[in-house]
SEPA-281046 format. One line per field, with one value per atom (N, C-alpha, C, O): residue in three letters; atom name; x, y, z. Coordinates in steps of 0.1 Angstrom, whole numbers, always signed. Example, Ala and Ser with C-alpha at 12.3 -4.5 7.8 and 13.67 -1.06 7.14 Angstrom:
2
code = (ala_ala_ala_ala_ser_ser_ser_ser);
site = (N_CA_C_O_N_CA_C_O);
east = (+132_+123_+132_+142_+128_+137_+129_+134);
north = (-57_-45_-33_-33_-22_-11_+0_+11);
up = (+78_+78_+78_+85_+71_+71_+79_+80);
% end
This chain:
150
code = (lys_lys_lys_lys_asn_asn_asn_asn_thr_thr_thr_thr_asp_asp_asp_asp_ser_ser_ser_ser_leu_leu_leu_leu_asn_asn_asn_asn_ser_ser_ser_ser_lys_lys_lys_lys_ile_ile_ile_ile_lys_lys_lys_lys_glu_glu_glu_glu_leu_leu_leu_leu_lys_lys_lys_lys_ser_ser_ser_ser_lys_lys_lys_lys_leu_leu_leu_leu_ser_ser_ser_ser_asp_asp_asp_asp_ser_ser_ser_ser_asn_asn_asn_asn_asn_asn_asn_asn_tyr_tyr_tyr_tyr_trp_trp_trp_trp_tyr_tyr_tyr_tyr_ser_ser_ser_ser_phe_phe_phe_phe_lys_lys_lys_lys_leu_leu_leu_leu_gly_gly_gly_gly_val_val_val_val_ala_ala_ala_ala_gln_gln_gln_gln_leu_leu_leu_leu_glu_glu_glu_glu_glu_glu_glu_glu_arg_arg_arg_arg_leu_leu_leu_leu_asn_asn_asn_asn_glu_glu_glu_glu_tyr_tyr_tyr_tyr_lys_lys_lys_lys_asp_asp_asp_asp_arg_arg_arg_arg_glu_glu_glu_glu_glu_glu_glu_glu_lys_lys_lys_lys_tyr_tyr_tyr_tyr_ile_ile_ile_ile_val_val_val_val_lys_lys_lys_lys_ile_ile_ile_ile_arg_arg_arg_arg_thr_thr_thr_thr_leu_leu_leu_leu_glu_glu_glu_glu_met_met_met_met_tyr_tyr_tyr_tyr_arg_arg_arg_arg_ala_ala_ala_ala_ser_ser_ser_ser_asp_asp_asp_asp_leu_leu_leu_leu_asp_asp_asp_asp_asn_asn_asn_asn_ile_ile_ile_ile_lys_lys_lys_lys_ile_ile_ile_ile_leu_leu_leu_leu_thr_thr_thr_thr_asn_asn_asn_asn_glu_glu_glu_glu_leu_leu_leu_leu_glu_glu_glu_glu_thr_thr_thr_thr_leu_leu_leu_leu_lys_lys_lys_lys_glu_glu_glu_glu_glu_glu_glu_glu_lys_lys_lys_lys_asp_asp_asp_asp_val_val_val_val_val_val_val_val_asp_asp_asp_asp_arg_arg_arg_arg_lys_lys_lys_lys_leu_leu_leu_leu_ala_ala_ala_ala_arg_arg_arg_arg_leu_leu_leu_leu_leu_leu_leu_leu_lys_lys_lys_lys_ser_ser_ser_ser_ser_ser_ser_ser_lys_lys_lys_lys_asp_asp_asp_asp_leu_leu_leu_leu_lys_lys_lys_lys_asn_asn_asn_asn_ile_ile_ile_ile_ile_ile_ile_ile_glu_glu_glu_glu_ser_ser_ser_ser_gln_gln_gln_gln_arg_arg_arg_arg_ser_ser_ser_ser_lys_lys_lys_lys_lys_lys_lys_lys_val_val_val_val_asn_asn_asn_asn_glu_glu_glu_glu_gly_gly_gly_gly_val_val_val_val_gly_gly_gly_gly_tyr_tyr_tyr_tyr_asn_asn_asn_asn_ala_ala_ala_ala_val_val_val_val_pro_pro_pro_pro_pro_pro_pro_pro_pro_pro_pro_pro_ala_ala_ala_ala_ala_ala_ala_ala_asp_asp_asp_asp_pro_pro_pro_pro_tyr_tyr_tyr_tyr_leu_leu_leu_leu_ser_ser_ser_ser_pro_pro_pro_pro_lys_lys_lys_lys_lys_lys_lys_lys_asp_asp_asp_asp_leu_leu_leu_leu_ser_ser_ser_ser_trp_trp_trp_trp_thr_thr_thr_thr_gly_gly_gly_gly_leu_leu_leu_leu_ser_ser_ser_ser_glu_glu_glu_glu_phe_phe_phe_phe_val_val_val_val_asp_asp_asp_asp_asp_asp_asp_asp_ile_ile_ile_ile_val_val_val_val_thr_thr_thr_thr_asp_asp_asp_asp_tyr_tyr_tyr_tyr_ser_ser_ser_ser);
site = (N_CA_C_O_N_CA_C_O_N_CA_C_O_N_CA_C_O_N_CA_C_O_N_CA_C_O_N_CA_C_O_N_CA_C_O_N_CA_C_O_N_CA_C_O_N_CA_C_O_N_CA_C_O_N_CA_C_O_N_CA_C_O_N_CA_C_O_N_CA_C_O_N_CA_C_O_N_CA_C_O_N_CA_C_O_N_CA_C_O_N_CA_C_O_N_CA_C_O_N_CA_C_O_N_CA_C_O_N_CA_C_O_N_CA_C_O_N_CA_C_O_N_CA_C_O_N_CA_C_O_N_CA_C_O_N_CA_C_O_N_CA_C_O_N_CA_C_O_N_CA_C_O_N_CA_C_O_N_CA_C_O_N_CA_C_O_N_CA_C_O_N_CA_C_O_N_CA_C_O_N_CA_C_O_N_CA_C_O_N_CA_C_O_N_CA_C_O_N_CA_C_O_N_CA_C_O_N_CA_C_O_N_CA_C_O_N_CA_C_O_N_CA_C_O_N_CA_C_O_N_CA_C_O_N_CA_C_O_N_CA_C_O_N_CA_C_O_N_CA_C_O_N_CA_C_O_N_CA_C_O_N_CA_C_O_N_CA_C_O_N_CA_C_O_N_CA_C_O_N_CA_C_O_N_CA_C_O_N_CA_C_O_N_CA_C_O_N_CA_C_O_N_CA_C_O_N_CA_C_O_N_CA_C_O_N_CA_C_O_N_CA_C_O_N_CA_C_O_N_CA_C_O_N_CA_C_O_N_CA_C_O_N_CA_C_O_N_CA_C_O_N_CA_C_O_N_CA_C_O_N_CA_C_O_N_CA_C_O_N_CA_C_O_N_CA_C_O_N_CA_C_O_N_CA_C_O_N_CA_C_O_N_CA_C_O_N_CA_C_O_N_CA_C_O_N_CA_C_O_N_CA_C_O_N_CA_C_O_N_CA_C_O_N_CA_C_O_N_CA_C_O_N_CA_C_O_N_CA_C_O_N_CA_C_O_N_CA_C_O_N_CA_C_O_N_CA_C_O_N_CA_C_O_N_CA_C_O_N_CA_C_O_N_CA_C_O_N_CA_C_O_N_CA_C_O_N_CA_C_O_N_CA_C_O_N_CA_C_O_N_CA_C_O_N_CA_C_O_N_CA_C_O_N_CA_C_O_N_CA_C_O_N_CA_C_O_N_CA_C_O_N_CA_C_O_N_CA_C_O_N_CA_C_O_N_CA_C_O_N_CA_C_O_N_CA_C_O_N_CA_C_O_N_CA_C_O_N_CA_C_O_N_CA_C_O_N_CA_C_O_N_CA_C_O_N_CA_C_O_N_CA_C_O_N_CA_C_O_N_CA_C_O_N_CA_C_O_N_CA_C_O_N_CA_C_O_N_CA_C_O_N_CA_C_O_N_CA_C_O_N_CA_C_O_N_CA_C_O_N_CA_C_O_N_CA_C_O_N_CA_C_O_N_CA_C_O_N_CA_C_O_N_CA_C_O_N_CA_C_O_N_CA_C_O);
east = (+1384_+1382_+1368_+1360_+1367_+1358_+1363_+1356_+1375_+1385_+1392_+1396_+1393_+1391_+1381_+1381_+1372_+1357_+1355_+1354_+1353_+1355_+1361_+1355_+1376_+1387_+1383_+1383_+1380_+1379_+1366_+1365_+1351_+1342_+1353_+1352_+1358_+1362_+1365_+1359_+1378_+1382_+1372_+1374_+1363_+1348_+1346_+1351_+1337_+1333_+1340_+1336_+1357_+1362_+1366_+1368_+1366_+1365_+1351_+1348_+1348_+1334_+1330_+1319_+1334_+1334_+1342_+1337_+1351_+1361_+1358_+1361_+1349_+1342_+1332_+1333_+1325_+1313_+1319_+1311_+1337_+1335_+1340_+1335_+1350_+1347_+1337_+1338_+1327_+1315_+1309_+1301_+1314_+1306_+1317_+1311_+1329_+1338_+1336_+1338_+1331_+1326_+1310_+1306_+1305_+1295_+1296_+1286_+1300_+1301_+1318_+1322_+1321_+1326_+1317_+1313_+1307_+1302_+1289_+1286_+1285_+1278_+1282_+1274_+1296_+1302_+1305_+1306_+1309_+1310_+1296_+1295_+1281_+1265_+1269_+1273_+1267_+1267_+1272_+1265_+1288_+1293_+1286_+1283_+1281_+1278_+1264_+1261_+1259_+1246_+1249_+1246_+1257_+1260_+1263_+1256_+1275_+1276_+1258_+1252_+1256_+1237_+1235_+1236_+1233_+1223_+1228_+1223_+1244_+1254_+1244_+1237_+1249_+1247_+1233_+1235_+1222_+1206_+1205_+1199_+1211_+1205_+1213_+1205_+1226_+1230_+1219_+1216_+1218_+1206_+1195_+1188_+1195_+1179_+1183_+1174_+1197_+1197_+1192_+1183_+1205_+1201_+1184_+1180_+1178_+1169_+1161_+1155_+1157_+1152_+1159_+1151_+1173_+1176_+1172_+1174_+1168_+1166_+1154_+1151_+1146_+1127_+1126_+1119_+1139_+1136_+1141_+1143_+1143_+1149_+1142_+1141_+1134_+1127_+1115_+1111_+1109_+1102_+1098_+1089_+1111_+1118_+1117_+1115_+1119_+1118_+1109_+1107_+1104_+1086_+1085_+1090_+1079_+1077_+1082_+1075_+1098_+1100_+1093_+1089_+1093_+1090_+1070_+1064_+1065_+1049_+1052_+1047_+1059_+1058_+1069_+1064_+1081_+1079_+1069_+1068_+1060_+1053_+1042_+1045_+1028_+1030_+1034_+1025_+1050_+1053_+1049_+1044_+1056_+1050_+1034_+1034_+1020_+1016_+1014_+1008_+1018_+1013_+1021_+1020_+1027_+1039_+1034_+1038_+1026_+1022_+1001_+992_+1001_+991_+993_+985_+1003_+1006_+1009_+1011_+1012_+1021_+1009_+1008_+1001_+988_+980_+973_+981_+976_+983_+975_+992_+997_+1003_+1010_+998_+1002_+985_+984_+972_+963_+961_+951_+968_+976_+981_+976_+988_+995_+987_+987_+981_+971_+964_+965_+958_+944_+951_+946_+965_+972_+973_+971_+978_+981_+970_+971_+957_+945_+944_+944_+943_+935_+951_+956_+962_+972_+970_+975_+961_+961_+940_+935_+938_+921_+925_+920_+933_+937_+941_+937_+953_+961_+947_+943_+938_+927_+924_+926_+915_+912_+915_+907_+933_+936_+941_+942_+941_+944_+929_+931_+916_+900_+899_+898_+900_+903_+908_+904_+917_+930_+924_+919_+927_+918_+933_+944_+928_+937_+946_+956_+941_+953_+963_+974_+953_+961_+972_+984_+969_+980_+989_+1000_+986_+999_+1007_+1013_+1007_+1016_+1026_+1037_+1022_+1026_+1041_+1043_+1049_+1062_+1068_+1060_+1085_+1096_+1089_+1089_+1087_+1089_+1098_+1100_+1108_+1118_+1107_+1101_+1106_+1100_+1111_+1117_+1112_+1119_+1111_+1100_+1123_+1121_+1112_+1112_+1102_+1094_+1111_+1121_+1100_+1113_+1110_+1099_+1116_+1116_+1109_+1113_+1099_+1099_+1100_+1091_+1105_+1106_+1099_+1101_+1090_+1080_+1074_+1067_+1074_+1065_+1067_+1074_+1063_+1069_+1076_+1069_+1084_+1088_+1082_+1087_+1073_+1063_+1049_+1045_+1038_+1025_+1017_+1018_+1013_+1002_+990_+984_+991_+978_+973_+968_+975_+970_+956_+950_+949_+937_+933_+922_+935_+932_+929_+921_+934_+937_+938_+931_+949_+959_+970_+974_+973_+983_+998_+1007_+1000_+1010_+1016_+1027_+1004_+1004_+1002_+1000_+1003_+1004_+1016_+1023_+1018_+1028_+1034_+1026_+1046_+1054_+1054_+1052_+1057_+1066_+1051_+1051_+1039_+1032_+1022_+1020_+1021_+1016_+1001_+996_+993_+978_+986_+991_+985_+977_+970_+970_+959_+949_+951_+941);
north = (-33_-34_-28_-32_-20_-11_+3_+11_+1_+14_+6_+12_-8_-18_-20_-19_-21_-24_-9_-8_+4_+10_+18_+25_+10_+14_+2_+5_-8_-18_-10_-9_-4_-2_+12_+14_+18_+28_+26_+29_+17_+12_+2_-2_-1_-9_+0_+3_+11_+25_+31_+39_+28_+39_+34_+40_+18_+12_+8_+16_+4_+13_+29_+30_+38_+55_+48_+50_+41_+39_+37_+43_+24_+17_+29_+34_+29_+39_+59_+66_+63_+76_+67_+72_+52_+44_+46_+55_+41_+41_+57_+61_+62_+76_+80_+90_+79_+86_+75_+79_+61_+61_+60_+58_+62_+69_+81_+83_+90_+102_+98_+110_+93_+91_+86_+92_+74_+68_+79_+79_+87_+98_+109_+114_+115_+121_+114_+122_+101_+89_+96_+103_+89_+92_+109_+112_+121_+128_+134_+143_+129_+133_+122_+128_+108_+108_+109_+108_+111_+116_+135_+137_+146_+152_+145_+147_+137_+134_+128_+131_+121_+115_+131_+131_+145_+150_+154_+153_+159_+168_+161_+166_+143_+137_+140_+149_+140_+141_+151_+149_+164_+181_+173_+165_+171_+169_+159_+162_+145_+138_+146_+147_+155_+162_+175_+179_+183_+190_+178_+181_+162_+155_+154_+156_+149_+145_+151_+147_+166_+175_+182_+187_+182_+183_+171_+175_+160_+150_+149_+141_+152_+153_+165_+164_+181_+189_+185_+191_+176_+167_+159_+158_+148_+142_+150_+146_+160_+167_+176_+174_+186_+182_+172_+178_+161_+152_+142_+131_+151_+144_+155_+152_+167_+177_+175_+178_+169_+169_+163_+165_+153_+138_+147_+148_+151_+148_+165_+167_+169_+178_+168_+168_+162_+152_+145_+144_+140_+127_+136_+135_+146_+155_+160_+163_+162_+166_+149_+147_+141_+123_+128_+134_+127_+130_+132_+125_+149_+158_+156_+161_+149_+147_+133_+127_+127_+114_+117_+109_+128_+133_+138_+134_+147_+148_+144_+150_+129_+117_+109_+107_+106_+100_+110_+107_+125_+130_+132_+139_+130_+135_+117_+115_+108_+95_+92_+85_+98_+95_+106_+104_+124_+127_+117_+114_+113_+104_+93_+91_+86_+76_+83_+80_+90_+96_+101_+100_+108_+109_+99_+100_+90_+80_+72_+63_+73_+67_+74_+70_+87_+98_+99_+105_+98_+90_+83_+84_+75_+59_+56_+50_+69_+67_+79_+78_+89_+92_+87_+89_+76_+68_+63_+66_+53_+48_+55_+56_+66_+74_+81_+84_+83_+86_+71_+70_+66_+50_+47_+42_+48_+43_+53_+49_+66_+76_+78_+85_+70_+63_+51_+40_+55_+42_+35_+38_+22_+6_+18_+22_+24_+28_+37_+39_+44_+60_+48_+51_+41_+33_+26_+24_+21_+19_+30_+25_+45_+49_+54_+58_+53_+58_+54_+42_+61_+60_+59_+59_+58_+61_+44_+32_+49_+48_+51_+63_+40_+38_+44_+35_+52_+54_+62_+72_+51_+68_+79_+79_+88_+105_+96_+83_+107_+108_+110_+116_+97_+102_+112_+110_+121_+136_+125_+114_+132_+132_+135_+142_+133_+137_+150_+162_+135_+138_+154_+158_+160_+168_+185_+190_+188_+203_+211_+208_+219_+224_+242_+250_+244_+250_+250_+239_+259_+250_+251_+263_+247_+256_+263_+258_+277_+282_+290_+301_+283_+295_+295_+306_+283_+284_+295_+292_+300_+311_+323_+331_+326_+333_+348_+358_+345_+362_+355_+343_+367_+366_+368_+373_+364_+360_+347_+342_+342_+325_+321_+309_+328_+320_+313_+316_+303_+292_+302_+305_+305_+311_+299_+299_+283_+279_+268_+262_+268_+257_+270_+283_+265_+267_+266_+270_+263_+264_+251_+255_+240_+224_+224_+216_+237_+234_+234_+231);
up = (+1169_+1160_+1152_+1143_+1158_+1154_+1141_+1135_+1139_+1135_+1121_+1111_+1123_+1114_+1109_+1122_+1105_+1105_+1095_+1083_+1109_+1100_+1083_+1075_+1083_+1072_+1066_+1054_+1067_+1054_+1048_+1036_+1059_+1049_+1040_+1028_+1045_+1036_+1026_+1016_+1029_+1011_+1006_+995_+1012_+998_+995_+984_+1001_+994_+985_+977_+988_+982_+966_+955_+972_+961_+951_+942_+952_+948_+948_+942_+951_+945_+929_+918_+931_+921_+907_+897_+908_+902_+892_+881_+901_+898_+889_+882_+896_+890_+875_+864_+873_+859_+853_+844_+854_+850_+847_+839_+852_+851_+839_+833_+834_+830_+815_+804_+817_+804_+799_+788_+808_+800_+801_+807_+799_+797_+784_+782_+781_+762_+759_+749_+763_+759_+750_+738_+758_+753_+745_+737_+748_+739_+730_+720_+724_+711_+703_+692_+716_+707_+703_+691_+712_+704_+693_+687_+688_+675_+667_+656_+666_+658_+647_+635_+661_+664_+654_+643_+663_+649_+631_+621_+633_+625_+614_+603_+622_+612_+609_+596_+613_+611_+599_+588_+604_+592_+576_+568_+579_+565_+564_+556_+566_+569_+558_+548_+564_+557_+548_+543_+542_+531_+517_+506_+526_+516_+513_+503_+526_+522_+510_+502_+509_+500_+486_+479_+484_+475_+467_+455_+480_+476_+471_+461_+480_+470_+454_+446_+451_+443_+432_+420_+434_+424_+425_+416_+429_+432_+417_+407_+422_+410_+394_+383_+397_+378_+379_+367_+384_+385_+377_+366_+382_+379_+363_+356_+362_+354_+338_+327_+340_+330_+335_+332_+344_+340_+328_+317_+329_+326_+308_+298_+309_+299_+288_+276_+298_+285_+287_+276_+294_+290_+271_+260_+278_+266_+250_+238_+252_+241_+235_+223_+248_+246_+236_+224_+240_+230_+219_+211_+214_+205_+194_+183_+204_+195_+189_+179_+196_+194_+186_+178_+183_+172_+156_+145_+159_+146_+142_+131_+150_+143_+143_+141_+145_+138_+127_+117_+125_+108_+103_+92_+104_+94_+88_+76_+96_+93_+86_+77_+91_+79_+65_+59_+58_+52_+44_+34_+52_+47_+38_+28_+46_+37_+31_+24_+28_+14_+5_-6_+9_-3_-8_-20_+0_-5_-18_-30_-12_-20_-37_-48_-32_-40_-59_-71_-49_-57_-60_-68_-53_-62_-71_-83_-68_-77_-86_-77_-97_-97_-107_-117_-103_-105_-120_-130_-104_-116_-127_-138_-125_-139_-153_-164_-144_-159_-163_-174_-152_-163_-170_-182_-160_-172_-186_-194_-188_-197_-213_-225_-203_-207_-213_-224_-210_-216_-227_-238_-224_-236_-251_-259_-251_-260_-269_-265_-283_-287_-286_-279_-298_-295_-305_-300_-320_-329_-323_-326_-309_-310_-300_-301_-296_-286_-291_-285_-307_-307_-316_-325_-315_-319_-310_-313_-299_-286_-281_-279_-279_-276_-290_-299_-293_-299_-314_-311_-325_-343_-350_-355_-352_-365_-377_-383_-378_-395_-399_-394_-412_-420_-430_-434_-433_-440_-446_-447_-453_-469_-479_-479_-488_-500_-509_-513_-513_-522_-537_-540_-546_-549_-564_-568_-570_-581_-592_-595_-598_-605_-600_-610_-593_-590_-590_-581_-595_-595_-587_-576_-584_-571_-570_-562_-578_-581_-578_-581_-572_-571_-583_-587_-588_-601_-590_-581_-597_-588_-602_-600_-616_-628_-627_-628_-626_-623_-611_-606_-608_-597_-610_-606_-621_-633_-625_-626_-616_-614_-623_-625_-628_-639_-630_-637_-621_-614_-615_-616_-614_-611_-624_-625_-636_-650_-648_-638_-655_-656_-673_-682_-673_-687_-694_-706_-687_-700_-706_-716_-694_-704_-723_-722_-731_-739_-740_-729_-748_-750_-768_-779_-763_-774_-782_-791_-780_-788_-804_-811);
% end
């Protein structure tokens, strides 16, 4: 009886040992799989950290570019305002100058402004082609044709 009970105990312990070995093997496989996954996650984490740092550098660069472009935009707006004010003053001055010129012209002068169709002066056949300068008393201006009728 003792041997039977010992044999049954041995079988029972062998069965428990086999189950424990199976559990131990499963546990080792699970731990190995978890370590592989942990290594994959660490590799991914390193890659993501590099990507994050790269994106942060790009973001910082973009923010700097945005600041530069914003400053340029403000400068251009200020320059545009200056040019607009100068243009407004120029237009006002031009209008004022035109009003001054218009106020200095008389109505008669204004009538002659522009194109008017005026015929050319008529040739006067009654005028002598030579000016009579005989009254000066100089011999070269004495008219040879004129004689004394007294």
